[in-house]
C-alpha positions as CSV (number, residue, x, y, z in Angstrom):
1,M,-6.2,-74.4,-9.7
2,D,-9.5,-75.9,-8.7
3,V,-11.3,-73.2,-6.6
4,S,-13.2,-75.8,-4.6
5,G,-11.7,-76.4,-1.2
6,Q,-9.3,-73.4,-1.4
7,V,-9.1,-70.4,0.9
8,A,-9.5,-67.0,-0.7
9,V,-9.3,-63.4,0.4
10,V,-11.2,-60.7,-1.5
11,T,-10.6,-57.0,-0.7
12,G,-13.4,-54.6,-1.4
13,G,-15.7,-57.5,-0.8
14,A,-18.5,-55.5,0.6
15,S,-19.8,-54.2,-2.7
16,G,-19.4,-54.1,-6.5
17,L,-16.6,-56.2,-8.1
18,G,-15.4,-57.5,-4.8
19,A,-18.8,-58.7,-3.5
20,A,-19.5,-60.4,-6.9
21,T,-16.1,-62.1,-6.7
22,A,-16.6,-63.2,-3.1
23,R,-20.0,-64.7,-4.1
24,R,-18.5,-66.5,-7.1
25,L,-15.6,-68.0,-5.3
26,A,-17.8,-69.2,-2.5
27,A,-20.3,-70.6,-5.0
28,D,-17.4,-72.5,-6.6
29,G,-16.5,-74.0,-3.2
30,A,-13.9,-71.7,-1.7
31,Q,-13.8,-70.5,1.9
32,V,-13.7,-66.7,1.5
33,G,-12.3,-64.0,3.8
34,V,-14.1,-60.8,2.9
35,L,-12.0,-57.7,3.6
36,D,-13.4,-54.2,3.5
37,F,-13.6,-51.0,5.4
38,D,-17.4,-51.0,5.4
39,A,-18.3,-53.2,8.3
40,D,-22.0,-53.5,7.8
41,R,-22.0,-54.4,4.2
42,G,-18.9,-56.5,4.5
43,A,-20.4,-58.6,7.3
44,A,-23.6,-59.0,5.4
45,V,-21.8,-60.4,2.3
46,A,-19.7,-62.7,4.5
47,E,-22.8,-64.0,6.2
48,E,-24.6,-64.6,2.9
49,I,-21.8,-66.7,1.5
50,G,-20.7,-68.5,4.6
51,G,-17.5,-66.5,4.7
52,F,-15.6,-64.6,7.3
53,F,-15.5,-60.8,7.4
54,V,-12.5,-58.7,8.7
55,R,-12.8,-54.9,8.7
56,T,-9.7,-53.7,6.9
57,D,-8.0,-50.5,5.9
58,V,-5.9,-51.7,2.9
59,G,-3.9,-48.5,3.0
60,D,-2.6,-49.4,6.4
61,E,-0.2,-52.3,6.4
62,T,-0.8,-53.2,10.1
63,S,-4.5,-53.5,9.3
64,V,-3.8,-55.8,6.3
65,A,-1.4,-58.0,8.3
66,A,-4.0,-58.5,11.0
67,A,-6.7,-59.2,8.4
68,I,-4.6,-61.9,6.6
69,A,-3.7,-63.4,10.0
70,A,-7.4,-63.5,11.0
71,V,-8.4,-65.3,7.8
72,K,-5.5,-67.8,8.3
73,D,-6.7,-68.5,11.9
74,R,-10.2,-69.0,10.7
75,F,-9.8,-71.0,7.5
76,G,-6.1,-71.5,6.9
77,A,-3.6,-69.7,4.7
78,P,-5.1,-68.4,1.4
79,R,-4.1,-69.8,-2.0
80,I,-6.3,-67.1,-3.8
81,A,-6.1,-63.3,-3.2
82,V,-8.2,-60.9,-5.2
83,N,-7.7,-57.2,-4.8
84,C,-10.8,-55.2,-5.6
85,A,-10.6,-52.5,-2.9
86,G,-10.1,-49.0,-4.4
87,I,-11.4,-45.4,-4.7
88,G,-12.1,-43.4,-7.8
89,L,-11.7,-39.8,-6.8
90,A,-11.3,-37.3,-9.6
91,A,-9.7,-33.9,-9.8
92,R,-7.6,-31.9,-12.2
93,V,-3.9,-31.5,-11.3
94,V,-4.4,-27.8,-11.2
95,G,-8.1,-26.8,-10.9
96,R,-9.7,-24.0,-12.7
97,D,-9.4,-21.9,-9.5
98,G,-5.7,-22.8,-9.2
99,A,-6.2,-25.3,-6.4
100,L,-3.9,-28.3,-6.4
101,S,-4.9,-31.9,-5.9
102,T,-1.8,-33.3,-4.2
103,S,-3.7,-34.6,-1.2
104,L,-6.2,-36.5,-3.4
105,F,-3.3,-37.9,-5.4
106,E,-1.6,-39.2,-2.2
107,R,-4.8,-40.7,-0.9
108,T,-5.6,-42.5,-4.2
109,I,-2.1,-44.0,-4.3
110,R,-2.3,-45.1,-0.7
111,V,-5.6,-46.9,-1.1
112,N,-5.4,-48.2,-4.7
113,L,-1.7,-48.9,-5.1
114,M,-0.3,-49.4,-1.6
115,G,-3.4,-51.2,-0.6
116,T,-2.9,-53.7,-3.4
117,Y,0.8,-54.1,-2.6
118,H,0.1,-54.6,1.1
119,V,-2.4,-57.4,0.5
120,M,-0.4,-59.0,-2.3
121,S,2.7,-59.1,-0.1
122,H,1.1,-60.5,3.0
123,A,-1.0,-63.0,1.1
124,A,2.0,-64.2,-1.0
125,R,4.1,-64.8,2.1
126,E,1.4,-67.1,3.4
127,M,1.1,-68.9,0.0
128,A,4.8,-69.4,-0.2
129,A,4.7,-71.5,3.0
130,L,2.1,-73.9,1.6
131,D,2.8,-77.2,0.0
132,P,2.5,-77.0,-3.8
133,L,-0.5,-78.5,-5.6
134,E,-0.2,-81.2,-8.2
135,T,0.2,-78.5,-10.8
136,G,3.1,-77.0,-8.9
137,E,1.0,-74.0,-7.9
138,R,1.0,-72.5,-4.4
139,G,-1.3,-69.7,-5.1
140,V,-2.6,-66.9,-7.4
141,V,-2.9,-63.2,-6.9
142,I,-5.4,-61.2,-9.0
143,N,-5.1,-57.4,-8.9
144,T,-7.5,-54.9,-10.3
145,A,-6.1,-52.3,-12.7
146,S,-8.5,-50.3,-14.9
147,V,-8.8,-49.3,-18.6
148,A,-7.8,-45.9,-17.2
149,W,-4.3,-47.4,-17.1
150,Q,-4.2,-46.8,-20.8
151,D,-7.1,-44.5,-21.5
152,G,-7.0,-42.1,-18.5
153,Q,-9.4,-39.1,-18.9
154,I,-9.0,-35.5,-17.8
155,G,-9.3,-35.5,-14.0
156,Q,-8.1,-39.1,-13.7
157,A,-4.4,-38.5,-13.2
158,A,-4.3,-39.9,-9.7
159,Y,-6.6,-42.9,-10.6
160,A,-4.8,-43.7,-13.8
161,A,-1.4,-43.5,-12.1
162,S,-2.5,-45.9,-9.4
163,K,-4.0,-48.4,-11.8
164,G,-1.1,-48.0,-14.3
165,A,1.3,-48.9,-11.5
166,I,-0.8,-52.0,-10.7
167,A,-0.6,-53.1,-14.3
168,A,3.1,-52.3,-14.5
169,M,4.1,-54.3,-11.5
170,C,2.2,-57.4,-12.7
171,L,5.1,-58.9,-14.8
172,P,8.0,-58.2,-12.4
173,V,6.1,-59.6,-9.5
174,A,5.0,-62.7,-11.5
175,R,8.7,-63.2,-12.4
176,E,9.7,-62.9,-8.8
177,F,7.0,-65.3,-7.5
178,A,7.5,-67.8,-10.3
179,K,10.0,-69.8,-8.3
180,L,7.4,-70.1,-5.5
181,G,4.6,-71.3,-7.8
182,I,2.5,-68.2,-7.3
183,R,0.9,-66.6,-10.3
184,V,0.1,-62.9,-10.6
185,V,-2.5,-61.5,-13.1
186,A,-4.3,-58.2,-13.3
187,I,-7.7,-57.4,-14.6
188,A,-8.3,-54.0,-16.2
189,P,-12.1,-53.6,-16.1
190,G,-13.9,-51.1,-18.2
191,L,-17.2,-49.5,-17.3
192,F,-19.1,-51.6,-14.8
193,E,-22.3,-51.4,-12.8
194,T,-20.7,-50.6,-9.4
195,P,-21.8,-48.3,-6.7
196,M,-19.3,-45.7,-7.9
197,M,-20.8,-45.8,-11.4
198,M,-24.5,-46.0,-10.3
199,G,-24.2,-42.9,-8.3
200,L,-23.8,-40.8,-11.5
201,P,-26.8,-38.9,-13.0
202,E,-28.8,-40.8,-15.6
203,E,-27.7,-38.5,-18.5
204,T,-24.0,-39.0,-17.5
205,T,-24.5,-42.8,-17.5
206,K,-26.1,-42.7,-20.9
207,G,-23.2,-40.7,-22.3
208,I,-20.8,-43.3,-20.9
209,V,-22.7,-46.2,-22.3
210,A,-22.8,-44.6,-25.7
211,N,-19.0,-45.2,-26.0
212,I,-19.2,-48.9,-25.4
213,P,-19.1,-50.9,-28.6
214,F,-20.4,-54.4,-27.7
215,P,-22.0,-55.6,-25.6
216,H,-23.5,-52.1,-25.6
217,R,-24.0,-51.8,-21.9
218,L,-22.2,-51.5,-18.6
219,G,-20.4,-54.6,-17.4
220,D,-22.0,-56.8,-14.8
221,P,-19.8,-57.3,-11.7
222,A,-20.6,-61.1,-12.1
223,E,-18.6,-60.9,-15.4
224,Y,-15.6,-59.6,-13.5
225,A,-16.0,-62.4,-11.0
226,L,-16.2,-64.9,-13.8
227,M,-12.9,-63.6,-15.2
228,A,-11.3,-63.9,-11.8
229,A,-12.5,-67.5,-11.5
230,Q,-11.2,-68.3,-15.0
231,I,-7.8,-66.9,-14.1
232,V,-7.7,-69.1,-11.0
233,A,-8.7,-72.1,-13.1
234,N,-6.2,-71.6,-15.9
235,P,-2.7,-72.4,-14.8
236,Y,-1.0,-70.8,-17.8
237,L,-2.3,-67.3,-17.2
238,N,0.5,-65.4,-15.5
239,G,2.2,-62.0,-15.6
240,T,-0.3,-60.2,-17.8
241,T,-3.0,-57.5,-17.6
242,I,-6.3,-58.5,-19.2
243,R,-8.7,-55.7,-20.4
244,L,-12.3,-56.7,-19.6
245,D,-14.0,-53.8,-21.4
246,A,-16.4,-54.7,-24.3
247,A,-13.8,-53.0,-26.6
248,V,-14.3,-49.5,-25.1
249,R,-11.7,-46.9,-25.4
250,L,-12.3,-43.9,-23.2
251,P,-12.3,-40.4,-24.8
252,P,-10.4,-37.5,-23.2
253,R,-13.4,-36.5,-21.1
């Protein structure tokens, strides 16, 4: 699918991977709806790229439905949906003091997994009503998993579970949407320069980078955005999860 002239929605578009993706799609000629809970940053990104911002709680289906409707009213129904919204809270299942992390687990699943599902569902329903392009495509959904899907570290049970579910549902949803001409692909990024990562102490970051084979550095969010754009452009990519990780494999801790 040619990005130019299409309508896209990007969640988590206020910063990190989402902001980079919104910028890339806009630079390639898309009209971009920026969805995020952070109103100030989200509005700033939308203004920068000539897009449209909607404050959205992806974990709340009513909020997502209203956001997709607002983008449709502004630009038309989306053919591209990229889910980057997420949280990376960490806690042991049973802490050293015996405290449980059930509430953290529930919150992580709500935002990361249910948020992805809500946006994918509402965006795909709009895509399904569009006329197919010459390629037969009506749309493409790109979801964000994580290398923690396969390499979850101690304290990442909730995060890994949410991202593993995103990877696991990729194929069955792609099979379901095939008759509609809607592709579904997941990206599993490794260690990227996002606000979440950059908030860590310098020594911690150095230790993380030491495990990355090549390129021996953190990923640039623009490289995630490039991958998203390449998925949109390549009509034969469907039903798979792509690791974007410089060959890193996370150690237990």
